[in-house]
C-alpha positions in Angstrom: -16.3 20.5 -24.8 -14.7 20.0 -21.3 -12.0 22.4 -20.4 -11.7 21.9 -16.6 -10.2 18.5 -16.7 -7.0 16.6 -17.4 -7.0 14.1 -20.3 -5.0 11.0 -19.2 -3.9 8.6 -21.9 -0.5 7.5 -20.8 0.8 4.2 -22.2 1.5 2.0 -19.1 4.4 0.3 -21.0 7.7 2.1 -21.1 8.9 -0.1 -24.0 8.2 -3.5 -25.5 10.3 -6.0 -27.3 8.1 -8.8 -28.7 6.1 -10.3 -25.8 8.4 -8.7 -23.2 7.4 -5.3 -21.8 8.7 -3.0 -19.1 5.8 -1.2 -17.4 5.8 1.9 -15.1 3.9 -0.1 -12.5 6.7 -2.7 -12.2 9.4 0.0 -12.0 7.5 1.9 -9.4 6.8 -1.2 -7.4 10.5 -2.0 -7.3 11.3 1.6 -6.5 9.2 1.3 -3.3 11.5 -1.5 -2.1 14.7 0.4 -3.1 13.6 3.5 -1.2 12.5 1.4 1.7 15.9 -0.3 1.8 17.8 3.0 1.8 15.7 4.5 4.7 15.8 1.3 6.7 19.6 1.4 6.2 19.6 4.8 7.9 17.5 3.5 10.7 19.8 0.4 11.2 22.9 2.7 11.2 21.3 4.9 13.8 20.6 1.9 16.0 23.9 0.2 15.2 22.3 -2.9 13.8 24.2 -5.3 11.4 23.6 -4.8 7.6 23.1 -8.6 7.3 19.9 -8.4 9.3 18.6 -5.6 7.0 19.2 -7.8 4.0 17.2 -10.6 5.7 14.4 -8.2 6.7 14.2 -6.9 3.1 13.9 -10.4 1.7 11.1 -11.3 4.1 9.4 -8.0 3.3 9.5 -8.5 -0.5 8.2 -12.1 -0.3 5.5 -11.2 2.2 4.4 -8.1 0.3 4.3 -9.6 -3.2 2.6 -12.9 -2.2 0.1 -11.2 0.3 -0.8 -8.3 -2.0 -1.3 -10.6 -5.1 -3.3 -13.3 -3.3 -5.3 -10.6 -1.5 -6.4 -9.1 -4.8 -7.1 -12.4 -6.4 -9.0 -14.0 -3.5 -10.7 -11.0 -2.1 -11.9 -9.3 -5.3 -12.0 -11.9 -8.1 -11.8 -15.4 -6.6 -13.9 -17.0 -9.3 -11.8 -15.8 -12.2 -8.4 -16.5 -10.6 -9.3 -19.9 -9.2 -10.4 -20.8 -12.7 -7.2 -19.3 -14.2 -4.5 -19.9 -11.5 -1.6 -19.1 -13.9 -2.9 -15.5 -14.0 -2.1 -15.1 -10.3 1.6 -15.1 -11.2 1.2 -12.0 -13.5 2.1 -9.5 -10.8 3.5 -7.0 -13.4 0.1 -6.5 -14.9 -1.2 -4.9 -11.7 -3.8 -6.2 -9.3 -2.4 -5.9 -5.8 -4.5 -5.4 -2.6 -3.1 -3.4 0.3 -5.0 -5.4 2.8 -3.5 -8.6 1.4 -0.1 -7.0 1.6 -0.7 -6.1 5.2 -1.5 -9.7 6.0 1.5 -11.0 4.1 3.8 -8.6 5.8 2.5 -9.4 9.3 2.9 -13.1 8.7 6.4 -12.8 7.2 7.7 -10.5 9.9 6.2 -12.7 12.6 8.2 -15.6 11.2 11.3 -13.4 11.0 11.0 -12.1 14.6 11.1 -15.7 15.9 14.1 -16.6 13.8 16.0 -13.4 14.5 14.9 -13.2 18.2 13.8 -9.6 17.7 10.6 -8.4 19.3 7.7 -8.5 16.8 6.4 -5.0 17.6 9.9 -3.5 17.5 10.2 -4.8 13.9 6.8 -3.6 12.9 7.3 -0.1 14.3 10.2 0.4 11.9 9.0 -1.4 8.9 5.6 0.5 8.6 7.5 3.7 8.1 8.8 2.6 4.8 5.6 0.7 3.9 3.8 4.1 3.9 6.3 5.4 1.4 6.0 2.4 -0.8 2.3 3.0 -0.9 3.0 6.3 -2.7 5.0 4.4 -5.4 2.3 1.8 -5.9 -0.5 4.3 -6.2 1.6 6.2 -8.7 1.9 2.9 -10.6 -1.9 2.6 -10.5 -2.2 6.0 -12.0 0.1 5.0 -14.9 -2.1 2.0 -15.4 -5.2 4.1 -15.4 -6.8 1.9 -12.7 -8.4 2.3 -9.3 -9.7 5.8 -9.9 -12.7 7.6 -8.5 -16.2 8.5 -9.4 -17.3 11.4 -11.7 -16.3 14.9 -10.6 -16.7 18.5 -11.7 -13.5 19.6 -10.0 -10.8 21.2 -12.2 -8.3 18.4 -11.5 -10.6 15.6 -12.6 -8.9 13.0 -14.9 -10.5 11.6 -18.1 -9.0 8.1 -18.2 -9.2 7.6 -22.0 -7.5 4.2 -22.0 -10.3 2.7 -20.1 -13.0 4.3 -22.2 -13.9 7.1 -19.9 -15.3 10.3 -21.4 -16.0 12.4 -18.3 -13.6 13.5 -15.5 -13.1 11.2 -12.6 -11.5 11.7 -9.2 -7.8 10.8 -9.4 -7.9 8.9 -6.2 -4.5 7.3 -6.9 -3.1 10.8 -6.4 -5.2 11.4 -3.3 -4.0 8.2 -1.7 -0.4 8.5 -2.8 0.0 12.0 -1.3 -1.8 10.8 1.8 0.6 7.9 2.2 3.6 10.3 1.7 2.3 12.5 4.5 1.9 9.4 6.7 5.5 8.4 6.0 6.7 11.9 7.0 4.7 11.9 10.2 5.8 8.4 11.2 9.5 9.0 10.3 9.6 12.2 12.4 8.0 10.5 15.3 10.6 7.8 15.1 13.5 10.2 14.9 12.3 12.4 17.8 10.5 10.1 20.1 11.3 6.5 19.4 13.3 6.1 22.7 10.3 7.3 24.7 7.6 5.3 23.0 6.4 1.9 23.9 6.8 -0.8 21.2 3.7 -0.9 19.1 2.8 2.8 19.1 4.1 3.6 15.7 2.6 0.5 14.2 -0.8 1.3 15.8 -0.7 4.8 14.5 0.2 3.5 11.1 -2.9 1.3 11.0 -5.2 4.1 12.0 -3.8 6.7 9.6 -3.3 4.5 6.5 -6.4 2.4 6.7 -8.4 5.3 8.0 -7.4 7.3 4.9 -8.2 4.3 2.7 -11.6 4.0 4.3 -12.5 7.6 3.6 -11.2 7.7 0.0 -13.2 4.5 -0.8 -16.4 6.6 -0.7 -15.4 8.4 -3.9 -13.9 5.4 -5.7 -15.5 3.5 -8.5 -16.3 -0.1 -7.5 -13.4 -2.4 -8.4 -15.6 -5.4 -8.9 -19.3 -5.7 -9.8 -20.5 -7.1 -6.5 -19.5 -3.9 -4.7 -22.0 -1.8 -6.7 -24.9 -1.9 -4.3 -22.9 -2.3 -1.1 -23.2 0.4 1.6 -19.5 -0.1 2.4 -17.3 -1.7 -0.2 -14.8 -4.5 0.3 -11.9 -2.2 0.8 -13.7 -0.4 3.6 -14.9 -3.7 5.3 -11.3 -5.0 5.3 -10.0 -1.7 6.7 -12.3 -1.6 9.7 -10.6 -4.4 11.7 -7.1 -3.0 10.9 -8.2 0.5 12.2 -9.7 -1.1 15.3 -6.4 -3.0 15.9 -4.5 0.2 15.6 -6.8 1.9 18.2 -6.4 -1.1 20.5 -2.6 -0.9 20.2 -2.5 2.8 21.0 -4.7 2.2 24.1 -2.5 -0.8 25.1 0.8 1.2 24.7 -0.8 4.1 26.7 -1.6 1.8 29.6 1.9 0.4 29.5 3.3 3.9 30.0 1.1 4.6 33.0 
């Protein structure tokens, strides 16, 4: 009998009426945007920016995140299945979002916005990534409630036995590891913004975000279970391979901003 573990068998649905269900994942996903809106509101107030621009920014963020994250998961991880069942792509509430796809979606959406709003692209990114890190905490908590994206077997006392997926041995709760990491990244970026934003060159906070968030993701992937079968024998899984160019882009941005300051 296993004593040093946590049996996890939470129903991912809060309630259901017929075919309609409210899931923790959907609520937490929406909460990420709500918290982001509140914090961005404080940033906009601090910089005396019009609330209307915040509403426009939020709309672009929501669209870019949802479309990018969903398409990222479907096309990066399971293209064969989703291209054969395209209607399944629309079922965002069932989970299946990729942070790398979200990153691409956000970058494209905010690039379009920067041109229309005539705001510097890096200026927008430096502020938006602060709340993106916080939203990552909400999403990983949603993954925990769905009993998905967890780690390999562990003997640590805080290992989770994910009974809903048929597991019988403790696994690393990598959703918690990532969620807490993202929360710390949010704290670091927000404090840097509050204390040093006037002295930093555009792109510094964004570059630091890329290094910290995707660096964390790269490390934690070593103890995750493969999300799809083709990753089983890979030295680096798909999440790590997709993280590398984003980490390098972050390093490049920090070097570039440093040279701009000299």
